[in-house]
C-alpha positions as CSV (number, residue, x, y, z in Angstrom):
1,X,-18.8,-10.5,-19.2
2,X,-18.5,-10.7,-22.9
3,X,-17.8,-14.1,-24.4
4,X,-14.0,-14.1,-24.9
5,X,-11.1,-16.5,-24.8
6,X,-8.0,-14.4,-24.5
7,X,-5.7,-14.5,-21.3
8,X,-6.8,-12.3,-18.4
9,X,-3.9,-11.7,-15.9
10,X,-4.5,-10.4,-12.4
11,X,-5.8,-6.9,-12.5
12,X,-8.0,-7.7,-15.5
13,X,-11.7,-7.5,-14.6
14,X,-12.2,-11.1,-15.7
15,X,-9.6,-12.5,-13.3
16,X,-11.1,-13.3,-9.9
17,X,-7.8,-12.6,-8.2
18,X,-8.2,-9.0,-9.2
19,X,-10.8,-8.6,-6.4
20,X,-10.0,-8.9,-2.7
21,X,-13.6,-9.9,-1.9
22,X,-16.0,-12.3,-3.4
23,X,-16.8,-11.9,-7.1
24,X,-19.4,-13.6,-9.3
25,X,-19.5,-13.7,-13.1
26,X,-22.1,-14.1,-15.7
27,X,-21.1,-14.6,-19.3
28,X,-23.7,-12.8,-21.6
29,X,-25.1,-15.2,-24.2
30,X,-24.2,-14.0,-27.7
31,X,-22.1,-11.1,-26.5
32,X,-19.0,-11.3,-28.7
33,X,-16.7,-8.3,-28.9
34,X,-17.6,-7.7,-32.6
35,X,-21.3,-7.9,-31.9
36,X,-21.3,-5.6,-28.9
37,X,-19.2,-2.9,-30.7
38,X,-21.3,-2.9,-33.8
39,X,-24.4,-0.8,-33.3
40,X,-26.0,-2.5,-36.3
41,X,-25.8,-6.0,-34.8
42,X,-27.2,-5.1,-31.4
43,X,-30.8,-6.4,-31.2
44,X,-33.5,-7.2,-28.7
45,X,-32.1,-10.6,-28.1
46,X,-28.8,-9.2,-27.0
47,X,-30.4,-6.7,-24.7
48,X,-32.4,-9.5,-23.2
49,X,-29.2,-11.5,-22.6
50,X,-27.6,-8.6,-20.8
51,X,-30.7,-8.0,-18.7
52,X,-30.7,-11.7,-17.8
53,X,-27.1,-11.7,-16.8
54,X,-27.6,-8.6,-14.7
55,X,-30.5,-10.2,-12.9
56,X,-28.6,-13.4,-12.5
57,X,-25.7,-11.6,-10.7
58,X,-28.1,-9.9,-8.4
59,X,-29.9,-13.2,-7.6
60,X,-26.4,-14.6,-6.7
61,X,-25.9,-11.8,-4.2
62,X,-24.0,-9.2,-6.1
63,X,-24.0,-5.8,-4.3
64,X,-22.7,-3.9,-7.3
65,X,-22.7,-4.8,-11.0
66,X,-20.4,-3.8,-13.8
67,X,-19.4,-5.1,-17.3
68,X,-16.2,-6.2,-19.0
69,X,-16.5,-3.6,-21.9
70,X,-16.2,0.1,-21.6
71,X,-18.1,0.7,-24.8
72,X,-21.2,-0.5,-23.0
73,X,-21.5,3.1,-21.6
74,X,-24.1,3.6,-24.3
75,X,-26.3,1.1,-22.5
76,X,-25.9,2.5,-19.0
77,X,-29.4,4.1,-18.7
78,X,-31.6,1.1,-19.5
79,X,-29.4,-1.4,-17.8
80,X,-29.3,0.6,-14.5
81,X,-33.0,1.5,-14.6
82,X,-34.8,0.0,-11.7
83,X,-31.7,-2.0,-10.8
84,X,-31.8,-2.6,-7.0
85,X,-28.0,-2.4,-6.6
86,X,-25.5,0.1,-8.0
87,X,-24.7,-0.7,-11.7
88,X,-22.0,1.0,-13.8
89,X,-21.3,-0.2,-17.2
90,X,-18.1,1.7,-18.0
91,X,-15.1,3.5,-16.7
92,X,-16.0,6.3,-19.1
93,X,-18.9,7.3,-16.8
94,X,-16.4,8.9,-14.4
95,X,-15.1,11.3,-17.0
96,X,-17.3,14.3,-15.8
97,X,-15.8,13.9,-12.3
98,X,-12.3,13.5,-13.5
99,X,-12.6,16.6,-15.7
100,X,-14.1,18.6,-12.9
101,X,-11.2,17.5,-10.7
102,X,-8.2,17.8,-13.0
103,X,-9.4,19.9,-15.9
104,X,-7.7,18.3,-18.9
105,X,-8.2,14.5,-19.0
106,X,-7.4,12.0,-21.7
107,X,-8.8,8.5,-22.5
108,X,-7.0,5.4,-23.5
109,X,-9.0,2.7,-25.2
110,X,-8.0,-0.7,-26.6
111,X,-9.1,0.4,-30.0
112,X,-9.7,4.2,-30.5
113,X,-12.0,3.4,-33.4
114,X,-14.5,1.7,-31.0
115,X,-15.1,4.8,-28.9
116,X,-17.0,7.5,-30.7
117,X,-19.3,10.5,-30.1
118,X,-22.2,8.3,-28.9
119,X,-20.0,6.6,-26.2
120,X,-18.7,10.0,-25.0
121,X,-22.2,11.5,-25.1
122,X,-23.5,8.6,-23.0
123,X,-20.8,9.5,-20.4
124,X,-21.6,13.2,-20.6
125,X,-18.0,13.8,-21.8
126,X,-16.9,16.2,-24.6
127,X,-16.7,14.7,-28.0
128,X,-13.2,16.2,-28.6
129,X,-11.6,14.7,-25.5
130,X,-8.1,13.5,-26.2
131,X,-8.2,9.8,-27.1
132,X,-5.7,7.1,-28.0
133,X,-5.9,3.4,-28.7
134,X,-3.5,0.5,-28.7
135,X,-4.0,-0.5,-32.3
136,X,-0.3,0.2,-33.0
137,X,0.9,-2.0,-30.1
138,X,3.0,-5.1,-30.8
139,X,1.6,-7.3,-28.0
140,X,-1.6,-6.5,-26.1
141,X,-3.9,-5.5,-29.0
142,X,-2.9,-8.4,-31.3
143,X,-3.3,-11.0,-28.5
144,X,-6.8,-9.7,-27.5
145,X,-7.8,-9.5,-31.1
146,X,-6.7,-13.1,-31.7
147,X,-9.1,-14.0,-28.8
148,X,-7.6,-17.5,-28.3
149,X,-6.6,-19.2,-25.1
150,X,-3.5,-20.8,-26.8
151,X,-2.1,-17.3,-27.7
152,X,-0.1,-16.3,-24.6
153,X,0.2,-12.7,-23.4
154,X,3.6,-11.3,-22.5
155,X,2.8,-8.9,-19.6
156,X,6.1,-7.0,-19.9
157,X,5.5,-6.3,-23.6
158,X,1.9,-5.5,-23.0
159,X,2.9,-3.0,-20.4
160,X,5.4,-1.5,-22.8
161,X,2.5,-1.0,-25.4
162,X,0.4,0.8,-22.8
163,X,3.2,3.1,-21.6
164,X,4.2,3.9,-25.2
165,X,0.6,4.8,-26.1
166,X,0.4,6.9,-22.9
167,X,3.6,8.8,-23.8
168,X,2.2,9.5,-27.3
169,X,-1.1,10.8,-25.8
170,X,0.8,13.1,-23.4
171,X,3.2,14.3,-26.2
172,X,0.2,15.2,-28.4
173,X,-1.7,16.8,-25.4
174,X,1.0,18.2,-23.0
175,X,-1.7,19.8,-20.8
176,X,-3.2,16.5,-19.7
177,X,-3.5,16.1,-16.0
178,X,-5.0,12.6,-15.8
179,X,-6.0,9.6,-17.9
180,X,-9.0,7.3,-17.8
181,X,-8.6,3.8,-19.1
182,X,-11.7,2.8,-21.0
183,X,-10.9,-0.9,-21.5
184,X,-11.3,-3.3,-18.6
185,X,-8.2,-5.2,-19.9
186,X,-5.9,-2.3,-19.1
187,X,-6.0,-2.0,-15.2
188,X,-3.0,-4.5,-14.9
189,X,-0.8,-1.7,-16.4
190,X,-2.3,1.3,-14.6
191,X,0.4,1.7,-12.0
192,X,3.2,1.4,-14.5
193,X,1.5,4.0,-16.8
194,X,1.0,6.5,-13.9
195,X,4.6,6.1,-12.8
196,X,5.9,6.6,-16.4
197,X,3.8,9.7,-17.1
198,X,3.8,11.2,-13.6
199,X,0.0,11.8,-13.7
200,X,-2.9,10.0,-12.1
201,X,-4.5,7.2,-14.0
202,X,-8.1,5.9,-13.4
203,X,-9.9,2.8,-14.6
204,X,-12.9,0.6,-14.0
205,X,-11.5,-0.8,-10.7
206,X,-10.9,2.7,-9.2
207,X,-14.4,3.7,-10.5
208,X,-16.0,0.6,-8.9
209,X,-14.4,1.5,-5.6
210,X,-15.7,5.0,-5.8
211,X,-19.3,3.9,-6.7
212,X,-19.3,1.3,-4.0
213,X,-18.0,3.7,-1.3
214,X,-20.7,6.3,-2.3
215,X,-23.4,3.6,-2.2
216,X,-22.3,2.5,1.3
217,X,-22.1,6.0,2.6
218,X,-25.6,6.7,1.3
219,X,-26.9,3.6,2.9
220,X,-25.4,4.5,6.3
221,X,-27.0,8.0,6.1
222,X,-30.4,6.3,5.7
């Protein structure tokens, strides 16, 4: 988990009620949103903090490990290397599968400026994939950017932001057949978005289920 203070409703990866089974959390020391998203401020100390958090989760019994920021796709390889349990850093990592399955797939991020060619390359996804952010939204983006526990989140208005962004993405790319939500704060609005657009929507939670199922199936085969 990054060190954040904004509200996390059920469905958000940082809310324990999101998960039907036991979940454990480790907050990564020094991992603010700004520091994680800025390639120039990432250093050895931050890498060590992420590795320590990963190892702490495994020591506490985690059977699968993930992160609370989709932009961490760029750190998938080294974080997952020699990890004794499945580890997936980002919902973006499912893009090759979704593209193979649906053909034309779009991405919704919290901030479209935070997802660039290196993030998509890390996910083996095309650099020109349709992408939209929520920077123009009136509720969700400003509340998360404020990053304060005393700034409440209006879930209905946040949902409206997500649906509006989805409609713009679909209007600009009418051939889209599915959407992947990069940000782990977006799953609470997945169902509403899918219903509004009439196409499947995937996120970190659906991806975790897929990774977990494959790991369990592989284990049973052995």
